[in-house]
N, C-alpha and C positions, 0 to 999 in steps of 0.2 A: 763844592763851589769855591772858586777863587775869590779872595777878598778884593773889595773895590780898591782902586788906586788911592782914593782919599783916605781909606782906613789904614792902608799900609803906610802912607805918608805920615799920618798922625802917629802911628806906632814908632816910626823911625825918629820923629821929632821928640817923642817922649823919651826914647833911649838916649838921644843926644843931650837932652836937658838933665837926665838922671844919671849920667855917667859917673858922677862923683860917689854914688852909692851902689854901683854895680860891681860885683866881684869880678876882677879881671880887667876893669877899666876899658880903655880904648882898644886894647888888644882883643878884648872879647866882643865888642860891638862893631868895630870897623868892618870886619868881614860881612856882617849883616847888612851894613849900609851898601857895600859894594854889590852884594848879591841881590838885594831886594829893590834897589832904586832903578826900576825900569823907566823908560821914557815917560810913560803915563804918570808914574809916581813922582818923578822929578817935576813934571808940569804942575802937579798938585802942590808940591813943596814951595814952588815959586809964589803961590798965592797965600802961604801961611806965614804968620809972624815968626821971624828968625829963620824961616825955611830957606831963604837965599843963602844964609851963612852956612847952613848944613850942606846945601848944594855945592858950594865952593869946596867944602871939606871933602865931599864925595869925589868931586872932580880931581882934587889933589891926590886922593888915594888911588884912583884909577890910572892917573898919569905917572904914578911913582914918585911924585914930588914929596909926598908925605908918607913916611913909613907906616906900616899897618898897626903899629903899637903906640901911635901918638897922634897929635893934632897940632897944627900951627897955633902959636900963642894968640894971634889976633882973631882966631876963629873959635876960641874957647867959649862955651855957653856962659851966660851972665857976665860977659866981658872978662872972664877969668877970675871973678871975685871969689867964687867957691874955692878954686885952687889956691889963690893967694891967702885965703883965710885959714887954711889948714896946712900949708906947706911946711911951716917951721915948727910944728908941734913936737915937743919932746916931753918925755915922762921921767920922773925921778925913779930911783931904784925902788923905793917903797911903792910907788904907783905901779911899776912893772910887776912887782911881786903880787900886789893885790889883783891886778888884771889877769895875770897868768893863773893864779889860784881860782879866780872866777871862771875863766874859760875851761879849766880842767874839770870843774864841777857843773858846768852848764848842761841843762836838759832842755830839749826842744819843745817847750810848752810855756804856758803863761807864767807859771811860777819861776821857771828858768829865766825868762825875760825880766821879771821883776827883780830877781837876784842880781842880774847884770846891771840893770838901771839903778840899783841902789848902791852900787860900788861908788866909793868916793871919787875914784879916778874917772868914772863915767859921769857922775852928777855935776862935776865941775864944768862940763862943757854944755850943760843945759840941753836945749832942743837940737843942738848940732852934734850930739854925742856919736851918732853913727858915722858921720863924716870925719869927725875929729879923731876918733880911735882908729878908724881905717887909715888915716894919714899917718898917725903915730906908728902904726904897725909896719911902715916902710923900713923901720929900723930893725924889725924882727919878723921877716917874712915867713919864718917857720910857724908863726901863729895865725897866718892868714886863713888857713883852712878851718881852724876852730872859729875864727871870727865870721867866716862865711856862714857857718851854721847859725850864728846869732842873727845876722842880717836877714837870712832866709826865713827864720822863724818870725822875726819882727814883721817882715813884709807879708808873710802868710796871715798873721793875725790882723794886720792893718787891712788887708784886702777882704778878710772875712767880715770885719766890721762895716767897711764901705758897702760890700755886696748886700749884707743883711739890711742895712739902712735903705739901700736903693730899691729893693724889691717891695718895700713897705710903703712906697709912695709912687704916684704917677710919674712917668718919665717924660720929659720934654724931648723934642726931636734932637736937640743938641746933646742932652744927657745920654740918649740912646746911641748916638753916633760915637760919643766918647767911650761908652761901655763896649761897643763893638771893637773900637780901636784897642782897648785894654784887655780884650778877651784872652789873648795868648798868656798874659800873666795870671788871670783867674784860672785858666785851664792848667797852668803849672802848679799853682799853690793850693787851690781849694781841695784837690783830691787828698792832700795831706791830712784832712780832717775826716777821712773815711767816708762812710755812707752819708753822713750829714753834709759833708763838703760836696759830694757828688750830686746830692739833691739840690743844694744851693746853686751849683753850677748849672743844673738843668733849668732852674727858675730864671737865671740870668739869660740863658738862651731864649727862653720864652719871652722875656722882657724885650729882647732885641727884636723879636718877631712881632711884638705888639699883642701877643696872646695873653689874656688875663689868667691869673692863677690864684690859688688860695695859699696864704702863707701860714706857717706854723712857728711856734716858738723855737728858736735855735740857740742852744746852749751846749757847747761841745769843746773838746780839746783834740789834739792830734790823735789819729786812730790807734797808734801803738803806745799810747800813754794811758 
């Protein structure tokens, strides 16, 4: 079954707002905007907060005014504040050494995430560490693939927690619509947890349909750990 235009529109808007933490940035998500923004989806975007800004960006991409790996400055999400806040981040030699050592020893599980978050070079950025380190890595793009493993693991565990909390409480219509819009991400990341992730994904699909289900205690790590 094809997703509703409103669901696709919300997913595109989520991508637009989260570009600063998506590996590959605009070059990765701009083709998605162009491919998925059908007339029905664009009509839905016009009704959404900041949706008109995204529409202008999509139109610029389609006309060729904006290259596929960038966005016009005045159309940046959050007024460009996220970009401005991390654009000038530099690390000392000692911080680079600590970060590279941490990435070399990273394992895609909770203990691996804890080790990264406990690095002094990471802790200095507080809650913005994912965005800040990603910005700093513009100086050493050879480390981006290793950092992508960190961000993907972080995102997987975050979605695991959100999904686990969600299925243990009644869903409002709004929450159910948001869940449906975010399903592509859940379908990407939850299978990383093996059978437990597949079971949780099944419960989310039931939640969207409104079917009641029985929950069990979920305590797991990635399937191959």
